[in-house]
C-alpha positions as CSV (number, residue, x, y, z in Angstrom):
1,X,98.5,-170.0,174.6
2,X,102.2,-169.1,174.2
3,X,101.4,-167.3,171.0
4,X,98.7,-165.3,172.7
5,X,101.1,-164.1,175.4
6,X,103.6,-163.1,172.8
7,X,101.0,-161.1,171.0
8,X,100.0,-159.3,174.2
9,X,103.6,-158.6,175.0
10,X,104.1,-157.2,171.5
11,X,101.1,-155.0,171.9
12,X,102.3,-153.7,175.2
13,X,105.8,-153.1,173.8
14,X,104.4,-151.3,170.8
15,X,102.1,-149.2,172.9
16,X,104.9,-148.1,175.2
17,X,107.1,-147.2,172.2
18,X,104.2,-145.2,170.7
19,X,103.5,-143.4,174.0
20,X,107.2,-142.5,174.3
21,X,107.2,-141.1,170.8
22,X,104.1,-139.1,171.4
23,X,105.6,-137.8,174.7
24,X,108.8,-136.7,172.9
25,X,106.9,-135.0,170.1
26,X,104.6,-133.1,172.5
27,X,107.3,-132.0,175.0
28,X,109.8,-129.9,173.0
29,X,110.8,-127.4,175.7
30,X,114.5,-127.4,175.8
31,X,116.5,-127.6,179.0
32,X,120.2,-127.3,179.8
33,X,121.6,-129.7,182.3
34,X,124.7,-129.2,184.4
35,X,126.6,-132.3,185.5
36,X,129.9,-130.8,186.3
37,X,129.8,-129.1,182.9
38,X,127.0,-127.8,180.7
39,X,125.4,-130.3,178.4
40,X,123.9,-129.1,175.1
41,X,120.2,-128.3,175.3
42,X,117.9,-131.3,175.1
43,X,114.1,-131.3,174.8
44,X,112.3,-132.6,177.9
45,X,110.8,-135.5,175.9
46,X,114.3,-136.6,174.6
47,X,115.7,-136.4,178.0
48,X,113.0,-138.5,179.6
49,X,113.3,-141.1,176.9
50,X,117.1,-141.2,177.2
51,X,116.9,-141.6,180.9
52,X,114.3,-144.3,180.6
53,X,116.4,-146.3,178.1
54,X,119.6,-146.0,180.2
55,X,117.7,-147.0,183.3
56,X,116.1,-150.0,181.6
57,X,119.5,-151.2,180.3
58,X,121.2,-150.7,183.6
59,X,118.4,-152.5,185.4
60,X,118.6,-155.3,182.8
61,X,122.4,-155.7,183.3
62,X,122.1,-155.6,187.1
63,X,119.2,-158.1,187.0
64,X,121.1,-160.5,184.8
65,X,124.0,-160.5,187.3
66,X,121.7,-161.0,190.3
67,X,119.9,-163.9,188.7
68,X,123.1,-165.5,187.6
69,X,124.4,-165.2,191.2
70,X,121.2,-166.8,192.5
71,X,121.5,-169.6,190.0
72,X,125.0,-170.3,191.1
73,X,124.1,-170.2,194.8
74,X,121.2,-172.7,194.2
75,X,123.6,-175.0,192.2
76,X,126.1,-174.8,195.1
77,X,123.4,-175.7,197.6
78,X,122.2,-178.6,195.5
79,X,125.8,-180.0,195.0
80,X,126.4,-179.7,198.8
81,X,123.3,-181.7,199.6
82,X,124.4,-184.3,197.0
83,X,127.8,-184.5,198.7
84,X,126.2,-184.9,202.1
85,X,123.9,-187.6,200.8
86,X,126.8,-189.5,199.2
87,X,128.9,-189.2,202.4
88,X,126.0,-190.5,204.4
89,X,125.6,-193.5,201.9
90,X,129.4,-194.2,202.1
91,X,129.3,-194.2,206.0
92,X,126.2,-196.5,205.9
93,X,127.9,-199.0,203.6
94,X,131.0,-199.1,205.9
95,X,128.8,-200.1,208.9
């Protein structure tokens, strides 16, 4: 079953790459962007693909940081509950 999901994931990835390539080939109108200074002309297709890749990478890096933080918070919560449990056991043994 795992192999099937990998195959489906590969097909989706390949399809997205193919659609991006077709979009870039069919949208060759050049535009000039100004972001404080003039950038060289880019075709609309290239620009959309560049923005898509940069946004995906930025989202990936931010997502990794958020999941790492969540993992650490869950670990802290687990360790605190273990400490409380051990303290409760220690107080019970003193009685």
